C-alpha positions as CSV (number, residue, x, y, z in Angstrom):
1,X,-24.4,7.0,-10.7
2,X,-23.7,5.1,-7.4
3,X,-20.2,3.7,-6.9
4,X,-19.9,0.1,-7.8
5,X,-19.0,-2.0,-4.8
6,X,-18.8,-5.7,-4.0
7,X,-18.8,-7.1,-0.5
8,X,-18.1,-10.7,0.6
9,X,-18.2,-12.0,4.2
10,X,-16.2,-15.0,5.4
11,X,-18.5,-18.0,5.7
12,X,-21.4,-16.1,4.1
13,X,-20.3,-15.1,0.7
14,X,-21.5,-12.0,-1.4
15,X,-23.9,-9.7,0.5
16,X,-25.5,-6.5,-0.6
17,X,-23.1,-3.6,-0.3
18,X,-25.1,-1.9,2.4
19,X,-25.3,-5.0,4.6
20,X,-24.1,-4.3,8.3
21,X,-21.0,-6.3,9.0
22,X,-19.4,-4.8,12.2
23,X,-21.0,-4.9,15.6
24,X,-20.8,-1.7,17.8
25,X,-18.4,-3.6,20.1
26,X,-16.2,-5.0,17.4
27,X,-12.6,-4.4,18.5
28,X,-11.7,-3.3,15.0
29,X,-14.1,-0.4,15.4
30,X,-13.6,0.7,18.9
31,X,-9.8,0.1,19.2
32,X,-8.5,-0.3,15.6
33,X,-7.5,-3.8,16.7
34,X,-7.1,-5.6,13.4
35,X,-5.3,-5.8,10.2
36,X,-6.0,-5.5,6.5
37,X,-4.5,-5.8,3.0
38,X,-5.3,-3.8,-0.1
39,X,-4.9,-5.6,-3.5
40,X,-5.2,-4.4,-7.0
41,X,-7.9,-6.1,-9.0
42,X,-7.0,-6.4,-12.7
43,X,-8.7,-8.5,-15.4
44,X,-11.1,-9.8,-12.8
45,X,-8.4,-11.2,-10.5
46,X,-6.6,-9.9,-7.4
47,X,-2.9,-9.3,-8.0
48,X,-0.1,-10.7,-5.9
49,X,-2.4,-12.6,-3.6
50,X,0.3,-14.8,-2.1
51,X,2.5,-11.8,-1.3
52,X,-0.4,-10.0,0.4
53,X,-1.4,-13.0,2.4
54,X,2.2,-13.6,3.5
55,X,2.3,-10.0,4.7
56,X,-1.1,-10.3,6.4
57,X,0.2,-13.4,8.2
58,X,3.2,-11.4,9.4
59,X,1.0,-8.6,10.6
60,X,-1.3,-11.1,12.5
61,X,1.8,-12.6,14.2
62,X,2.8,-9.1,15.4
63,X,-0.6,-8.5,16.9
64,X,-1.1,-12.1,18.3
65,X,-4.2,-12.3,16.1
66,X,-5.3,-15.7,14.8
67,X,-6.2,-15.6,11.1
68,X,-8.5,-18.0,9.4
69,X,-6.9,-20.7,7.3
70,X,-5.3,-19.3,4.1
71,X,-7.5,-21.4,1.8
72,X,-10.5,-19.8,3.4
73,X,-9.1,-16.3,2.8
74,X,-8.2,-17.2,-0.8
75,X,-11.8,-18.5,-1.3
76,X,-13.2,-15.2,0.1
77,X,-11.0,-13.2,-2.3
78,X,-12.2,-15.4,-5.2
79,X,-15.8,-14.9,-4.1
80,X,-15.4,-11.1,-4.1
81,X,-13.6,-10.9,-7.5
82,X,-16.2,-13.2,-9.1
83,X,-18.7,-10.4,-8.6
84,X,-16.5,-7.7,-10.1
85,X,-16.5,-6.7,-13.8
86,X,-13.5,-8.1,-15.7
87,X,-12.9,-4.9,-17.6
88,X,-12.6,-2.6,-14.5
89,X,-9.7,-1.9,-12.2
90,X,-10.7,-2.4,-8.6
91,X,-9.4,-1.9,-5.1
92,X,-9.9,-5.0,-2.9
93,X,-9.6,-4.6,0.9
94,X,-9.3,-7.8,2.9
95,X,-10.1,-7.0,6.6
96,X,-9.6,-9.1,9.7
97,X,-10.5,-7.6,13.1
98,X,-10.1,-9.3,16.5
99,X,-13.9,-9.5,16.6
100,X,-16.4,-8.6,19.3
101,X,-15.3,-8.0,22.9
102,X,-16.9,-11.1,24.2
103,X,-16.0,-13.4,21.3
104,X,-12.8,-15.2,20.2
105,X,-14.0,-15.2,16.6
106,X,-12.5,-12.7,14.2
107,X,-14.6,-10.6,11.8
108,X,-13.4,-11.1,8.3
109,X,-14.6,-9.6,5.1
110,X,-13.5,-8.4,1.7
111,X,-14.8,-5.4,-0.3
112,X,-14.0,-4.2,-3.8
113,X,-14.5,-0.6,-5.1
114,X,-13.5,1.3,-8.2
115,X,-10.0,2.8,-8.6
116,X,-10.5,6.6,-8.5
117,X,-9.7,8.3,-11.8
118,X,-7.5,10.9,-10.1
119,X,-5.3,8.1,-8.8
120,X,-5.1,6.5,-12.2
121,X,-4.1,9.8,-13.7
122,X,-1.4,10.4,-11.1
123,X,0.6,7.4,-12.5
124,X,1.8,9.7,-15.2
125,X,1.0,13.2,-13.9
126,X,2.9,12.6,-10.6
127,X,2.4,14.1,-7.2
128,X,3.9,16.9,-5.0
129,X,4.8,15.8,-1.5
130,X,5.6,17.5,1.9
131,X,7.8,15.9,4.5
132,X,6.6,15.4,8.0
133,X,8.6,14.1,11.0
134,X,7.4,11.2,13.1
135,X,9.8,12.4,15.8
136,X,11.6,9.1,16.5
137,X,15.0,7.7,15.2
138,X,15.0,5.6,12.0
139,X,15.7,2.4,13.9
140,X,13.3,2.9,16.8
141,X,10.5,0.7,15.4
142,X,12.9,-2.1,14.7
143,X,13.9,-2.3,18.4
144,X,10.5,-1.5,19.8
145,X,8.1,-4.3,18.9
146,X,5.2,-2.7,20.7
147,X,5.1,0.0,18.0
148,X,4.1,-2.7,15.5
149,X,6.6,-1.7,12.9
150,X,5.9,-3.5,9.6
151,X,2.3,-4.4,10.5
152,X,-0.5,-3.2,8.4
153,X,-3.1,-2.5,11.1
154,X,-6.5,-0.8,11.0
155,X,-5.1,2.1,13.0
156,X,-4.8,4.6,10.1
157,X,-5.9,7.8,11.8
158,X,-2.3,9.2,11.7
159,X,-2.0,8.2,8.1
160,X,-5.2,10.0,7.1
161,X,-4.4,13.0,9.2
162,X,-1.0,13.3,7.4
163,X,-2.7,13.3,4.0
164,X,-5.3,15.8,5.0
165,X,-2.5,18.1,6.3
166,X,-0.6,17.8,3.1
167,X,-3.7,18.6,1.0
168,X,-4.6,21.5,3.2
169,X,-1.2,22.9,2.5
170,X,-1.4,22.5,-1.3
171,X,0.4,19.2,-1.7
172,X,-0.8,15.7,-2.7
173,X,1.0,13.4,-0.3
174,X,3.5,13.1,2.5
175,X,6.9,11.5,3.0
176,X,7.4,10.6,6.7
177,X,10.8,11.3,8.1
178,X,12.5,9.9,11.1
179,X,13.5,12.2,13.9
180,X,17.1,12.0,12.6
181,X,16.0,13.3,9.2
182,X,15.8,10.1,7.0
183,X,13.0,9.4,4.7
184,X,10.9,6.4,5.8
185,X,7.7,5.9,3.8
186,X,4.5,7.6,2.8
187,X,1.2,7.1,4.6
188,X,-0.1,4.6,2.1
189,X,2.8,3.9,-0.2
190,X,6.5,3.0,-0.5
191,X,9.4,5.1,-1.8
192,X,11.8,4.0,-4.5
193,X,14.3,6.1,-6.3
194,X,16.7,5.7,-9.3
195,X,20.4,6.8,-9.3
196,X,22.1,5.8,-12.6
197,X,20.9,2.2,-13.2
198,X,20.3,1.3,-9.5
199,X,16.8,1.4,-8.1
200,X,16.9,2.1,-4.3
201,X,14.5,1.5,-1.5
202,X,14.5,2.2,2.2
203,X,15.7,-0.7,4.4
204,X,12.7,-2.5,5.8
205,X,14.4,-4.4,8.7
206,X,16.5,-1.4,9.8
207,X,13.5,1.0,9.9
208,X,10.4,-1.1,10.6
209,X,8.5,0.4,7.7
210,X,5.8,-1.6,6.0
211,X,7.3,-3.9,3.4
212,X,5.6,-2.8,0.2
213,X,4.3,-5.7,-2.0
214,X,4.4,-3.7,-5.2
215,X,7.8,-2.3,-4.4
216,X,9.1,-5.8,-3.8
217,X,7.6,-7.1,-7.1
218,X,9.2,-4.2,-8.9
219,X,12.6,-4.6,-7.4
220,X,12.5,-8.3,-8.3
221,X,11.9,-7.5,-11.9
222,X,14.3,-4.6,-12.7
223,X,17.0,-7.0,-13.9
224,X,15.0,-7.0,-17.1
225,X,15.9,-3.3,-17.5
226,X,19.5,-4.1,-16.8
227,X,19.2,-2.2,-13.5
228,X,20.4,-3.3,-10.1
229,X,18.8,-2.8,-6.7
230,X,20.0,-1.6,-3.3
231,X,18.8,-0.4,0.1
232,X,19.9,2.7,1.9
233,X,18.8,5.5,4.1
234,X,18.4,8.9,2.3
235,X,17.5,12.4,3.3
236,X,15.0,14.5,1.4
237,X,17.5,16.9,-0.1
238,X,19.4,13.9,-1.6
239,X,16.4,12.9,-3.6
240,X,16.8,16.1,-5.5
241,X,20.0,14.6,-6.9
242,X,18.4,11.3,-8.0
243,X,17.4,10.5,-11.5
244,X,13.8,10.0,-10.5
245,X,11.7,9.0,-7.4
246,X,8.4,7.3,-7.2
247,X,5.7,6.2,-4.7
248,X,4.5,2.6,-5.2
249,X,1.5,0.8,-3.8
250,X,-0.9,-1.9,-4.8
251,X,-3.6,0.3,-6.3
252,X,-1.7,3.4,-7.4
253,X,1.0,1.2,-9.0
254,X,3.8,3.7,-9.4
255,X,3.5,7.5,-9.2
256,X,6.4,9.9,-9.9
257,X,7.2,12.5,-7.3
258,X,7.4,16.0,-8.9
259,X,8.4,18.0,-5.8
260,X,9.4,17.4,-2.2
261,X,8.8,20.5,0.0
262,X,8.9,22.6,-3.2
263,X,12.2,21.1,-4.4
264,X,11.9,19.8,-8.0
265,X,12.7,16.1,-8.4
266,X,14.1,15.1,-11.8
267,X,11.4,13.6,-14.0
268,X,12.6,10.4,-15.6
269,X,9.8,9.9,-18.1
270,X,11.4,7.0,-19.9
271,X,12.3,5.2,-16.7
272,X,8.8,5.8,-15.4
273,X,7.2,4.2,-18.4
274,X,9.5,1.2,-18.2
275,X,8.5,0.8,-14.6
276,X,4.8,1.0,-15.4
277,X,5.4,-1.7,-18.1
278,X,7.0,-4.0,-15.5
279,X,4.0,-3.5,-13.2
280,X,1.5,-4.2,-16.1
281,X,0.2,-0.6,-16.0
282,X,1.5,0.7,-19.3
283,X,-1.2,2.4,-21.4
284,X,-0.2,0.3,-24.4
285,X,-0.4,-3.1,-22.7
286,X,-2.4,-2.8,-19.5
287,X,-2.1,-5.7,-17.0
288,X,0.2,-7.8,-19.2
289,X,2.5,-8.5,-16.3
290,X,2.2,-10.4,-13.1
């Protein structure tokens, strides 16, 4: 069976999934000059739309890229989700490139595809990760704006190469490290970890990592679990002393880390289930939150 996919183009609406959208000279294609957001589609609606559009606006500002008006982007998202089955999880990608070389008009489109079953299963099964150094100090991106720290750009070649390297070496994912040995983020997700009743995350401003929308939502809700939150830098070996560690992202939701470089990470099954419930991903009450 062919994969279900919905495609909507700004100013055009829903188009057949095979419709050509990008020109050969589109700067998003030839230079990776553009930005995108990935949203979880649940119960026929995109989740955390405002948060994603806020982050997209911040990315656009870093790239000096002019976005269409927010109401037009919201309308495009609504057009795409209107064509998606209500009973299926989906991955919505909202893309904005700088457009063609000889044009000041950006190329903007949204597409929705099914959430892979393997990704859904990993929410409970967990993943093994390897660490990989990016070679620069933890604070370099914060003081080097040309590195586009915190921007979600189309330039994902390094991200994908990192994942292929991990999978070729028997792991599922990667945790990027700074040159001075601190954990930063994963290629497509954000790290959180639990020590006692405090859920920690990596400082965004200090490190220039991408601010995770799902992580931010989770951290804003953990008071319901009588937990607190904090930010700090951490080294991989220290995660082995935590009471649990997870990767979070819009579509994966939350995934427990089983091992880091072969080091077993404590599996906090009850805490993981409570986190899934906060994110509306519990098997008992799917999508009840948010």
